[in-house]
PyMOL Python script that loads the backbone (N, CA, C, O; Angstrom):
from pymol import cmd

cmd.read_pdbstr("""\
ATOM      1  N   MET A   1      -5.396 -13.044 -25.238  1.00  0.00           N
ATOM      2  CA  MET A   1      -6.123 -12.051 -24.139  1.00  0.00           C
ATOM      3  C   MET A   1      -6.590 -13.139 -23.123  1.00  0.00           C
ATOM      4  O   MET A   1      -7.226 -14.119 -23.512  1.00  0.00           O
ATOM      5  N   PRO A   2      -6.217 -12.921 -21.637  1.00  0.00           N
ATOM      6  CA  PRO A   2      -6.961 -14.034 -20.714  1.00  0.00           C
ATOM      7  C   PRO A   2      -8.641 -14.073 -20.705  1.00  0.00           C
ATOM      8  O   PRO A   2      -9.251 -13.026 -20.924  1.00  0.00           O
ATOM      9  N   GLN A   3      -9.088 -14.850 -20.542  1.00  0.00           N
ATOM     10  CA  GLN A   3     -10.677 -15.243 -20.542  1.00  0.00           C
ATOM     11  C   GLN A   3     -10.970 -14.429 -19.194  1.00  0.00           C
ATOM     12  O   GLN A   3     -10.144 -14.397 -18.282  1.00  0.00           O
ATOM     13  N   SER A   4     -12.302 -13.721 -19.129  1.00  0.00           N
ATOM     14  CA  SER A   4     -12.937 -13.157 -18.082  1.00  0.00           C
ATOM     15  C   SER A   4     -13.097 -14.099 -17.104  1.00  0.00           C
ATOM     16  O   SER A   4     -12.936 -13.531 -16.024  1.00  0.00           O
ATOM     17  N   GLU A   5     -13.314 -15.159 -16.967  1.00  0.00           N
ATOM     18  CA  GLU A   5     -13.235 -16.006 -15.836  1.00  0.00           C
ATOM     19  C   GLU A   5     -11.999 -16.250 -15.306  1.00  0.00           C
ATOM     20  O   GLU A   5     -12.008 -16.857 -14.234  1.00  0.00           O
ATOM     21  N   ASN A   6     -10.885 -15.928 -15.785  1.00  0.00           N
ATOM     22  CA  ASN A   6      -9.591 -16.099 -15.051  1.00  0.00           C
ATOM     23  C   ASN A   6      -9.114 -14.985 -14.470  1.00  0.00           C
ATOM     24  O   ASN A   6      -8.133 -15.083 -13.733  1.00  0.00           O
ATOM     25  N   LEU A   7      -9.645 -13.896 -14.672  1.00  0.00           N
ATOM     26  CA  LEU A   7      -9.454 -12.419 -14.072  1.00  0.00           C
ATOM     27  C   LEU A   7      -9.707 -12.374 -12.477  1.00  0.00           C
ATOM     28  O   LEU A   7     -10.683 -12.873 -11.917  1.00  0.00           O
ATOM     29  N   THR A   8      -8.812 -11.793 -11.946  1.00  0.00           N
ATOM     30  CA  THR A   8      -9.198 -11.626 -10.336  1.00  0.00           C
ATOM     31  C   THR A   8     -10.243 -10.566 -10.438  1.00  0.00           C
ATOM     32  O   THR A   8     -10.238  -9.607 -11.210  1.00  0.00           O
ATOM     33  N   ARG A   9     -11.260 -10.922  -9.426  1.00  0.00           N
ATOM     34  CA  ARG A   9     -12.518 -10.091  -9.519  1.00  0.00           C
ATOM     35  C   ARG A   9     -12.241  -8.800  -8.610  1.00  0.00           C
ATOM     36  O   ARG A   9     -11.620  -8.769  -7.547  1.00  0.00           O
ATOM     37  N   ILE A  10     -12.790  -7.857  -9.218  1.00  0.00           N
ATOM     38  CA  ILE A  10     -12.723  -6.395  -8.227  1.00  0.00           C
ATOM     39  C   ILE A  10     -13.395  -6.799  -7.089  1.00  0.00           C
ATOM     40  O   ILE A  10     -14.320  -7.603  -6.973  1.00  0.00           O
ATOM     41  N   GLY A  11     -12.622  -5.924  -5.996  1.00  0.00           N
ATOM     42  CA  GLY A  11     -13.022  -6.190  -4.478  1.00  0.00           C
ATOM     43  C   GLY A  11     -12.377  -7.417  -3.950  1.00  0.00           C
ATOM     44  O   GLY A  11     -12.432  -7.673  -2.747  1.00  0.00           O
ATOM     45  N   SER A  12     -11.780  -8.172  -4.781  1.00  0.00           N
ATOM     46  CA  SER A  12     -10.825  -9.561  -3.831  1.00  0.00           C
ATOM     47  C   SER A  12      -9.605  -9.087  -3.219  1.00  0.00           C
ATOM     48  O   SER A  12      -8.937  -8.136  -3.626  1.00  0.00           O
ATOM     49  N   THR A  13      -9.356  -9.813  -2.212  1.00  0.00           N
ATOM     50  CA  THR A  13      -8.429  -9.139  -1.683  1.00  0.00           C
ATOM     51  C   THR A  13      -7.159 -10.425  -2.131  1.00  0.00           C
ATOM     52  O   THR A  13      -7.441 -11.623  -2.116  1.00  0.00           O
ATOM     53  N   VAL A  14      -6.006  -9.984  -2.445  1.00  0.00           N
ATOM     54  CA  VAL A  14      -5.047 -10.577  -2.966  1.00  0.00           C
ATOM     55  C   VAL A  14      -3.900 -10.292  -1.969  1.00  0.00           C
ATOM     56  O   VAL A  14      -3.974  -9.686  -0.900  1.00  0.00           O
ATOM     57  N   LYS A  15      -2.609 -10.976  -2.670  1.00  0.00           N
ATOM     58  CA  LYS A  15      -1.257 -11.054  -1.795  1.00  0.00           C
ATOM     59  C   LYS A  15      -0.408 -10.836  -2.816  1.00  0.00           C
ATOM     60  O   LYS A  15      -0.394 -11.701  -3.691  1.00  0.00           O
ATOM     61  N   ILE A  16       0.480  -9.677  -2.962  1.00  0.00           N
ATOM     62  CA  ILE A  16       1.492  -9.046  -3.665  1.00  0.00           C
ATOM     63  C   ILE A  16       2.977 -10.447  -3.397  1.00  0.00           C
ATOM     64  O   ILE A  16       3.542 -10.888  -2.395  1.00  0.00           O
ATOM     65  N   SER A  17       3.058 -10.627  -4.406  1.00  0.00           N
ATOM     66  CA  SER A  17       4.276 -11.518  -4.453  1.00  0.00           C
ATOM     67  C   SER A  17       5.476 -10.737  -4.529  1.00  0.00           C
ATOM     68  O   SER A  17       5.831 -10.156  -5.554  1.00  0.00           O
ATOM     69  N   LEU A  18       6.298 -10.721  -3.093  1.00  0.00           N
ATOM     70  CA  LEU A  18       7.218  -9.456  -3.184  1.00  0.00           C
ATOM     71  C   LEU A  18       8.644 -10.415  -3.890  1.00  0.00           C
ATOM     72  O   LEU A  18       9.670  -9.750  -4.034  1.00  0.00           O
ATOM     73  N   ASP A  19       8.696 -11.586  -4.220  1.00  0.00           N
ATOM     74  CA  ASP A  19       9.996 -12.021  -5.127  1.00  0.00           C
ATOM     75  C   ASP A  19       9.843 -12.019  -6.503  1.00  0.00           C
ATOM     76  O   ASP A  19      10.767 -12.117  -7.311  1.00  0.00           O
ATOM     77  N   LYS A  20       7.983 -11.842  -6.911  1.00  0.00           N
ATOM     78  CA  LYS A  20       8.224 -11.611  -8.238  1.00  0.00           C
ATOM     79  C   LYS A  20       8.477 -10.135  -8.519  1.00  0.00           C
ATOM     80  O   LYS A  20       9.009  -9.847  -9.591  1.00  0.00           O
ATOM     81  N   VAL A  21       8.234  -9.430  -7.888  1.00  0.00           N
ATOM     82  CA  VAL A  21       8.188  -7.680  -8.301  1.00  0.00           C
ATOM     83  C   VAL A  21       9.322  -6.974  -7.460  1.00  0.00           C
ATOM     84  O   VAL A  21       9.346  -5.748  -7.345  1.00  0.00           O
ATOM     85  N   ARG A  22      10.093  -7.655  -6.980  1.00  0.00           N
ATOM     86  CA  ARG A  22      11.216  -6.781  -6.192  1.00  0.00           C
ATOM     87  C   ARG A  22      11.977  -6.176  -7.176  1.00  0.00           C
ATOM     88  O   ARG A  22      12.417  -5.070  -6.863  1.00  0.00           O
ATOM     89  N   ASP A  23      12.306  -6.667  -8.483  1.00  0.00           N
ATOM     90  CA  ASP A  23      13.460  -6.168  -9.492  1.00  0.00           C
ATOM     91  C   ASP A  23      12.724  -5.050 -10.159  1.00  0.00           C
ATOM     92  O   ASP A  23      13.382  -4.414 -10.983  1.00  0.00           O
ATOM     93  N   ARG A  24      11.356  -4.653  -9.936  1.00  0.00           N
ATOM     94  CA  ARG A  24      10.941  -3.568 -10.960  1.00  0.00           C
ATOM     95  C   ARG A  24      10.307  -2.540 -10.113  1.00  0.00           C
ATOM     96  O   ARG A  24       9.836  -1.608 -10.764  1.00  0.00           O
ATOM     97  N   ILE A  25      10.180  -2.469  -8.930  1.00  0.00           N
ATOM     98  CA  ILE A  25       9.557  -1.621  -8.128  1.00  0.00           C
ATOM     99  C   ILE A  25      10.600  -0.813  -7.090  1.00  0.00           C
ATOM    100  O   ILE A  25      11.700  -1.291  -6.813  1.00  0.00           O
ATOM    101  N   SER A  26      10.141   0.433  -6.564  1.00  0.00           N
ATOM    102  CA  SER A  26      10.830   1.202  -5.794  1.00  0.00           C
ATOM    103  C   SER A  26      11.295   0.907  -4.352  1.00  0.00           C
ATOM    104  O   SER A  26      10.349   0.381  -3.767  1.00  0.00           O
ATOM    105  N   GLY A  27      12.289   1.021  -3.597  1.00  0.00           N
ATOM    106  CA  GLY A  27      12.588   0.656  -2.374  1.00  0.00           C
ATOM    107  C   GLY A  27      11.404   1.033  -1.544  1.00  0.00           C
ATOM    108  O   GLY A  27      11.077   0.220  -0.679  1.00  0.00           O
ATOM    109  N   ALA A  28      10.754   2.056  -1.656  1.00  0.00           N
ATOM    110  CA  ALA A  28       9.752   2.384  -0.938  1.00  0.00           C
ATOM    111  C   ALA A  28       8.492   1.669  -0.873  1.00  0.00           C
ATOM    112  O   ALA A  28       7.763   1.660   0.120  1.00  0.00           O
ATOM    113  N   LEU A  29       8.264   1.081  -1.946  1.00  0.00           N
ATOM    114  CA  LEU A  29       7.057   0.229  -2.462  1.00  0.00           C
ATOM    115  C   LEU A  29       7.533  -1.024  -1.832  1.00  0.00           C
ATOM    116  O   LEU A  29       6.696  -1.755  -1.303  1.00  0.00           O
ATOM    117  N   ILE A  30       8.665  -1.320  -1.830  1.00  0.00           N
ATOM    118  CA  ILE A  30       9.107  -2.736  -1.310  1.00  0.00           C
ATOM    119  C   ILE A  30       8.876  -2.941   0.055  1.00  0.00           C
ATOM    120  O   ILE A  30       8.372  -3.977   0.491  1.00  0.00           O
ATOM    121  N   LYS A  31       9.265  -1.884   0.825  1.00  0.00           N
ATOM    122  CA  LYS A  31       9.144  -1.585   2.089  1.00  0.00           C
ATOM    123  C   LYS A  31       7.609  -1.670   2.748  1.00  0.00           C
ATOM    124  O   LYS A  31       7.337  -2.166   3.841  1.00  0.00           O
ATOM    125  N   LYS A  32       6.458  -0.917   1.584  1.00  0.00           N
ATOM    126  CA  LYS A  32       5.136  -0.939   2.118  1.00  0.00           C
ATOM    127  C   LYS A  32       4.566  -2.626   2.129  1.00  0.00           C
ATOM    128  O   LYS A  32       3.862  -3.145   2.995  1.00  0.00           O
ATOM    129  N   ILE A  33       5.147  -3.298   0.813  1.00  0.00           N
ATOM    130  CA  ILE A  33       4.568  -4.466   0.648  1.00  0.00           C
ATOM    131  C   ILE A  33       5.296  -5.914   1.770  1.00  0.00           C
ATOM    132  O   ILE A  33       4.879  -7.036   2.057  1.00  0.00           O
ATOM    133  N   SER A  34       6.238  -5.315   2.042  1.00  0.00           N
ATOM    134  CA  SER A  34       6.990  -6.215   3.157  1.00  0.00           C
ATOM    135  C   SER A  34       6.668  -5.943   4.615  1.00  0.00           C
ATOM    136  O   SER A  34       7.066  -6.714   5.488  1.00  0.00           O
ATOM    137  N   SER A  35       5.969  -4.880   4.890  1.00  0.00           N
ATOM    138  CA  SER A  35       5.275  -4.758   5.935  1.00  0.00           C
ATOM    139  C   SER A  35       3.616  -5.332   6.111  1.00  0.00           C
ATOM    140  O   SER A  35       3.083  -5.625   7.181  1.00  0.00           O
ATOM    141  N   ASN A  36       3.013  -5.395   4.799  1.00  0.00           N
ATOM    142  CA  ASN A  36       1.803  -5.895   4.628  1.00  0.00           C
ATOM    143  C   ASN A  36       1.741  -6.035   2.960  1.00  0.00           C
ATOM    144  O   ASN A  36       1.772  -5.085   2.178  1.00  0.00           O
ATOM    145  N   PRO A  37       1.637  -7.566   2.579  1.00  0.00           N
ATOM    146  CA  PRO A  37       1.646  -7.606   1.066  1.00  0.00           C
ATOM    147  C   PRO A  37       0.233  -7.644   0.618  1.00  0.00           C
ATOM    148  O   PRO A  37       0.166  -7.766  -0.605  1.00  0.00           O
ATOM    149  N   ARG A  38      -1.048  -7.573   1.279  1.00  0.00           N
ATOM    150  CA  ARG A  38      -2.207  -7.776   0.937  1.00  0.00           C
ATOM    151  C   ARG A  38      -2.828  -6.362   0.588  1.00  0.00           C
ATOM    152  O   ARG A  38      -2.550  -5.340   1.215  1.00  0.00           O
ATOM    153  N   ALA A  39      -3.809  -6.427  -0.619  1.00  0.00           N
ATOM    154  CA  ALA A  39      -4.203  -5.466  -1.416  1.00  0.00           C
ATOM    155  C   ALA A  39      -5.358  -5.869  -1.678  1.00  0.00           C
ATOM    156  O   ALA A  39      -5.692  -7.041  -1.503  1.00  0.00           O
ATOM    157  N   THR A  40      -6.287  -4.788  -2.225  1.00  0.00           N
ATOM    158  CA  THR A  40      -7.919  -5.067  -2.390  1.00  0.00           C
ATOM    159  C   THR A  40      -7.713  -4.817  -4.123  1.00  0.00           C
ATOM    160  O   THR A  40      -6.852  -4.005  -4.460  1.00  0.00           O
ATOM    161  N   VAL A  41      -8.320  -5.352  -4.929  1.00  0.00           N
ATOM    162  CA  VAL A  41      -8.288  -5.193  -6.426  1.00  0.00           C
ATOM    163  C   VAL A  41      -9.400  -4.070  -6.605  1.00  0.00           C
ATOM    164  O   VAL A  41     -10.549  -4.102  -6.162  1.00  0.00           O
ATOM    165  N   MET A  42      -8.836  -3.137  -7.304  1.00  0.00           N
ATOM    166  CA  MET A  42      -9.853  -2.128  -7.636  1.00  0.00           C
ATOM    167  C   MET A  42     -10.118  -2.117  -9.087  1.00  0.00           C
ATOM    168  O   MET A  42     -11.180  -1.648  -9.495  1.00  0.00           O
ATOM    169  N   ASP A  43      -9.315  -2.553  -9.827  1.00  0.00           N
ATOM    170  CA  ASP A  43      -9.244  -2.282 -11.445  1.00  0.00           C
ATOM    171  C   ASP A  43      -8.351  -3.248 -12.103  1.00  0.00           C
ATOM    172  O   ASP A  43      -7.476  -3.946 -11.590  1.00  0.00           O
ATOM    173  N   TYR A  44      -8.819  -3.146 -13.629  1.00  0.00           N
ATOM    174  CA  TYR A  44      -7.807  -3.807 -14.466  1.00  0.00           C
ATOM    175  C   TYR A  44      -7.028  -2.654 -15.374  1.00  0.00           C
ATOM    176  O   TYR A  44      -7.412  -1.497 -15.545  1.00  0.00           O
ATOM    177  N   LYS A  45      -6.104  -3.134 -15.786  1.00  0.00           N
ATOM    178  CA  LYS A  45      -5.221  -2.528 -16.540  1.00  0.00           C
ATOM    179  C   LYS A  45      -4.616  -3.274 -17.998  1.00  0.00           C
ATOM    180  O   LYS A  45      -4.213  -4.435 -17.926  1.00  0.00           O
ATOM    181  N   MET A  46      -4.581  -2.506 -19.360  1.00  0.00           N
ATOM    182  CA  MET A  46      -4.329  -3.166 -20.107  1.00  0.00           C
ATOM    183  C   MET A  46      -2.813  -3.075 -20.269  1.00  0.00           C
ATOM    184  O   MET A  46      -2.335  -1.942 -20.243  1.00  0.00           O
ATOM    185  N   THR A  47      -1.945  -4.178 -20.442  1.00  0.00           N
ATOM    186  CA  THR A  47      -0.515  -3.954 -20.571  1.00  0.00           C
ATOM    187  C   THR A  47      -0.092  -3.763 -21.797  1.00  0.00           C
ATOM    188  O   THR A  47      -0.971  -3.841 -22.654  1.00  0.00           O
ATOM    189  N   ASP A  48       1.223  -3.485 -22.238  1.00  0.00           N
ATOM    190  CA  ASP A  48       1.311  -3.189 -23.338  1.00  0.00           C
ATOM    191  C   ASP A  48       1.692  -4.513 -24.343  1.00  0.00           C
ATOM    192  O   ASP A  48       1.973  -4.309 -25.524  1.00  0.00           O
ATOM    193  N   GLY A  49       1.677  -5.741 -23.831  1.00  0.00           N
ATOM    194  CA  GLY A  49       1.459  -6.780 -24.537  1.00  0.00           C
ATOM    195  C   GLY A  49       0.468  -7.583 -24.969  1.00  0.00           C
ATOM    196  O   GLY A  49       0.443  -8.645 -25.592  1.00  0.00           O
ATOM    197  N   GLY A  50      -0.594  -6.637 -24.373  1.00  0.00           N
ATOM    198  CA  GLY A  50      -2.128  -7.027 -24.793  1.00  0.00           C
ATOM    199  C   GLY A  50      -2.536  -7.836 -23.655  1.00  0.00           C
ATOM    200  O   GLY A  50      -3.641  -8.375 -23.720  1.00  0.00           O
ATOM    201  N   GLY A  51      -1.792  -8.008 -22.589  1.00  0.00           N
ATOM    202  CA  GLY A  51      -2.450  -8.865 -21.502  1.00  0.00           C
ATOM    203  C   GLY A  51      -3.112  -7.816 -20.591  1.00  0.00           C
ATOM    204  O   GLY A  51      -3.121  -6.605 -20.811  1.00  0.00           O
ATOM    205  N   VAL A  52      -3.656  -8.437 -19.551  1.00  0.00           N
ATOM    206  CA  VAL A  52      -3.988  -7.671 -18.404  1.00  0.00           C
ATOM    207  C   VAL A  52      -3.718  -7.581 -17.176  1.00  0.00           C
ATOM    208  O   VAL A  52      -3.902  -8.641 -16.579  1.00  0.00           O
ATOM    209  N   GLY A  53      -3.322  -6.664 -16.498  1.00  0.00           N
ATOM    210  CA  GLY A  53      -2.714  -6.270 -15.115  1.00  0.00           C
ATOM    211  C   GLY A  53      -4.075  -5.798 -14.478  1.00  0.00           C
ATOM    212  O   GLY A  53      -5.109  -5.334 -14.960  1.00  0.00           O
ATOM    213  N   VAL A  54      -3.586  -6.157 -12.978  1.00  0.00           N
ATOM    214  CA  VAL A  54      -4.706  -5.631 -11.891  1.00  0.00           C
ATOM    215  C   VAL A  54      -4.111  -4.410 -11.193  1.00  0.00           C
ATOM    216  O   VAL A  54      -2.982  -4.415 -10.701  1.00  0.00           O
ATOM    217  N   VAL A  55      -5.070  -3.196 -11.179  1.00  0.00           N
ATOM    218  CA  VAL A  55      -4.926  -2.173 -10.244  1.00  0.00           C
ATOM    219  C   VAL A  55      -5.176  -2.464  -8.959  1.00  0.00           C
ATOM    220  O   VAL A  55      -6.201  -3.140  -8.868  1.00  0.00           O
ATOM    221  N   VAL A  56      -4.582  -2.200  -7.755  1.00  0.00           N
ATOM    222  CA  VAL A  56      -4.727  -2.669  -6.203  1.00  0.00           C
ATOM    223  C   VAL A  56      -4.615  -1.488  -5.454  1.00  0.00           C
ATOM    224  O   VAL A  56      -4.009  -0.510  -5.891  1.00  0.00           O
ATOM    225  N   LYS A  57      -5.146  -1.512  -4.382  1.00  0.00           N
ATOM    226  CA  LYS A  57      -4.987  -0.406  -3.184  1.00  0.00           C
ATOM    227  C   LYS A  57      -4.486  -1.476  -1.932  1.00  0.00           C
ATOM    228  O   LYS A  57      -4.947  -2.502  -1.433  1.00  0.00           O
ATOM    229  N   LEU A  58      -3.279  -0.630  -1.728  1.00  0.00           N
ATOM    230  CA  LEU A  58      -2.365  -1.371  -0.527  1.00  0.00           C
ATOM    231  C   LEU A  58      -3.280  -1.075   0.732  1.00  0.00           C
ATOM    232  O   LEU A  58      -4.411  -0.610   0.587  1.00  0.00           O
ATOM    233  N   VAL A  59      -2.852  -1.305   1.718  1.00  0.00           N
ATOM    234  CA  VAL A  59      -3.471  -1.135   3.263  1.00  0.00           C
ATOM    235  C   VAL A  59      -3.210   0.231   3.556  1.00  0.00           C
ATOM    236  O   VAL A  59      -3.956   0.722   4.403  1.00  0.00           O
ATOM    237  N   ASP A  60      -2.135   1.138   2.956  1.00  0.00           N
ATOM    238  CA  ASP A  60      -2.276   2.550   3.459  1.00  0.00           C
ATOM    239  C   ASP A  60      -3.028   3.574   2.281  1.00  0.00           C
ATOM    240  O   ASP A  60      -2.832   4.790   2.277  1.00  0.00           O
ATOM    241  N   GLY A  61      -3.680   3.061   1.553  1.00  0.00           N
ATOM    242  CA  GLY A  61      -4.365   3.470   0.499  1.00  0.00           C
ATOM    243  C   GLY A  61      -3.976   3.758  -0.853  1.00  0.00           C
ATOM    244  O   GLY A  61      -4.770   4.036  -1.751  1.00  0.00           O
ATOM    245  N   THR A  62      -2.438   3.665  -0.997  1.00  0.00           N
ATOM    246  CA  THR A  62      -1.988   4.097  -2.206  1.00  0.00           C
ATOM    247  C   THR A  62      -2.317   2.942  -3.147  1.00  0.00           C
ATOM    248  O   THR A  62      -2.695   1.881  -2.651  1.00  0.00           O
ATOM    249  N   LYS A  63      -2.176   3.099  -4.759  1.00  0.00           N
ATOM    250  CA  LYS A  63      -2.843   2.200  -5.659  1.00  0.00           C
ATOM    251  C   LYS A  63      -1.529   2.210  -6.523  1.00  0.00           C
ATOM    252  O   LYS A  63      -0.771   3.169  -6.672  1.00  0.00           O
ATOM    253  N   ASN A  64      -1.389   0.739  -7.154  1.00  0.00           N
ATOM    254  CA  ASN A  64      -0.256   0.563  -7.673  1.00  0.00           C
ATOM    255  C   ASN A  64      -0.922  -0.425  -8.681  1.00  0.00           C
ATOM    256  O   ASN A  64      -2.101  -0.763  -8.576  1.00  0.00           O
ATOM    257  N   TRP A  65      -0.069  -0.874  -9.684  1.00  0.00           N
ATOM    258  CA  TRP A  65      -0.487  -1.984 -10.736  1.00  0.00           C
ATOM    259  C   TRP A  65       0.219  -3.364 -10.846  1.00  0.00           C
ATOM    260  O   TRP A  65       1.416  -3.077 -10.878  1.00  0.00           O
ATOM    261  N   PHE A  66       0.115  -4.481 -10.907  1.00  0.00           N
ATOM    262  CA  PHE A  66       0.775  -5.451 -10.930  1.00  0.00           C
ATOM    263  C   PHE A  66       0.141  -6.264 -11.916  1.00  0.00           C
ATOM    264  O   PHE A  66      -1.045  -6.282 -12.246  1.00  0.00           O
ATOM    265  N   PHE A  67       1.377  -7.125 -12.457  1.00  0.00           N
ATOM    266  CA  PHE A  67       0.763  -8.519 -13.482  1.00  0.00           C
ATOM    267  C   PHE A  67       0.127  -9.290 -12.794  1.00  0.00           C
ATOM    268  O   PHE A  67       0.552  -9.456 -11.651  1.00  0.00           O
ATOM    269  N   ASP A  68      -1.007  -9.979 -13.178  1.00  0.00           N
ATOM    270  CA  ASP A  68      -1.743 -11.150 -12.837  1.00  0.00           C
ATOM    271  C   ASP A  68      -0.750 -11.918 -12.390  1.00  0.00           C
ATOM    272  O   ASP A  68      -0.903 -11.992 -11.170  1.00  0.00           O
ATOM    273  N   ASN A  69       0.045 -12.437 -12.670  1.00  0.00           N
ATOM    274  CA  ASN A  69       1.243 -13.664 -12.056  1.00  0.00           C
ATOM    275  C   ASN A  69       1.908 -13.240 -10.669  1.00  0.00           C
ATOM    276  O   ASN A  69       2.398 -14.021  -9.853  1.00  0.00           O
ATOM    277  N   GLU A  70       1.826 -11.752 -10.551  1.00  0.00           N
ATOM    278  CA  GLU A  70       2.667 -11.145  -9.733  1.00  0.00           C
ATOM    279  C   GLU A  70       1.894 -11.188  -8.107  1.00  0.00           C
ATOM    280  O   GLU A  70       2.492 -10.793  -7.107  1.00  0.00           O
ATOM    281  N   ILE A  71       0.533 -11.718  -8.076  1.00  0.00           N
ATOM    282  CA  ILE A  71      -0.608 -11.651  -7.071  1.00  0.00           C
ATOM    283  C   ILE A  71      -0.921 -12.918  -7.070  1.00  0.00           C
ATOM    284  O   ILE A  71      -0.841 -13.680  -8.034  1.00  0.00           O
ATOM    285  N   GLY A  72      -1.397 -13.247  -5.647  1.00  0.00           N
ATOM    286  CA  GLY A  72      -1.726 -14.332  -5.414  1.00  0.00           C
ATOM    287  C   GLY A  72      -3.343 -14.188  -4.577  1.00  0.00           C
ATOM    288  O   GLY A  72      -3.750 -13.178  -4.002  1.00  0.00           O
ATOM    289  N   ARG A  73      -3.889 -15.181  -4.683  1.00  0.00           N
ATOM    290  CA  ARG A  73      -5.548 -15.152  -3.991  1.00  0.00           C
ATOM    291  C   ARG A  73      -5.283 -15.185  -2.382  1.00  0.00           C
ATOM    292  O   ARG A  73      -4.665 -16.104  -1.846  1.00  0.00           O
ATOM    293  N   GLY A  74      -5.750 -14.225  -1.773  1.00  0.00           N
ATOM    294  CA  GLY A  74      -5.980 -13.964  -0.339  1.00  0.00           C
ATOM    295  C   GLY A  74      -5.006 -13.629   0.342  1.00  0.00           C
ATOM    296  O   GLY A  74      -5.141 -13.399   1.543  1.00  0.00           O
TER     297      GLY A  74
END
""", "prot")
cmd.dss("prot")
cmd.show_as("cartoon", "prot")
cmd.util.cbc("prot")
cmd.orient("prot")
């Protein structure tokens, strides 16, 4: 499991990497991220494999979760 110092901080602004998530998200979500890939980290989510994902709020107010490797800082 990742060390806490490696986790993206809650409240941080991140950028969703559309290339890394395109194959697992809906067309509507692809469109939202394409228009503005920035999001705010709201919480963490345990994944099935024991890893940690992040719950983000997009600029339109919707919340989604992504694996940590699918987001970039800023």
